[in-house]
C-alpha angles and dihedrals in degrees: 000000000000111000116242121206135020115001111198091202093057093045092048090052091049091054093048092053103103094184093053088050094051090049087048089054093053092045092052093049091051091047089059092050093052093041089240095173091063093068097082137077130188114214091337099317126103107251101187098210142106116269089235092058092045092053095048091047088056089052093051094047090049091047096045100037092200121194088213133036116187119197124184109203117041105184106164093347100247095132092047090055089043092055095046092047092054090046089049089056091048090049130211126094101293117152142208123223119195126191125191132162090227122021102191112228096236091052090046091053092051095047093047093052092048117109089234091057089093089080095042134093122180129203121193113213144074112305090221094052109111092225090053090047089051092054089050093053092047091051090049095051113124092008108134101197121034131180124187133199121191116203108141128093107004102205119121096245093048096049095042089054089049089051090049094046101043108027092082089067096050106103128226111277093022128098142245105207121199115193131206098029084139086086090085092056096055125094122275114280090014089132096039092152095050131074090237131069143127112346091013108069147091093283093057089045089054093050090052094045093052093055091074103024121071098176091087136054130183109259098222092175090071094045092045095053093045095054090179113057143133092223112062108168085006101105100090116184117203106230103173138046 
């Protein structure tokens, strides 16, 4: 009978294919130039993400079945709606908490009138502000399984601070996902109009964070099967209480 699902031998062969990975790198650079991630919506809201990463986040949420998902960086709210919709399918009373330094009024209005808003709470403020972090901790109190996704300011210092602030509340078996680590893999000055770039980005923050934190490990299996992702080294699995 033909095997259905992940085949480790095919994934390993794909990762060993240097020509394929070179082509992948060229494609991903072109995707950024053409703002490819802006092409997609989730239940009517722009999600600003690659389809591959959307699909694997669904896999993670289904596997972990968290009772709280925390996202830093709301933008148009597509990922908040996405998380809420998957939790709705799972059932129960799980919630989504979104934090953003500037929740634009037109985005807030659209999110609040969405049918999935019943599972969503939003906090406006910097995710690395101590008072905001305290609100997050208060919200997370008594939650048994917590998943976190970081997708706000992509500078090294900001992401490192987020990792230090919020990693303690991620539960064993769940994930701390850091998006846009791909910045480190792009050519020099690729993001010339942004405060982040090569040597100063989410991936460098992860590398520094993992030097002193043994509760997490990079889940390379996820990255390897995706091939195309904005989060290489960014899928961190919590392996200790």
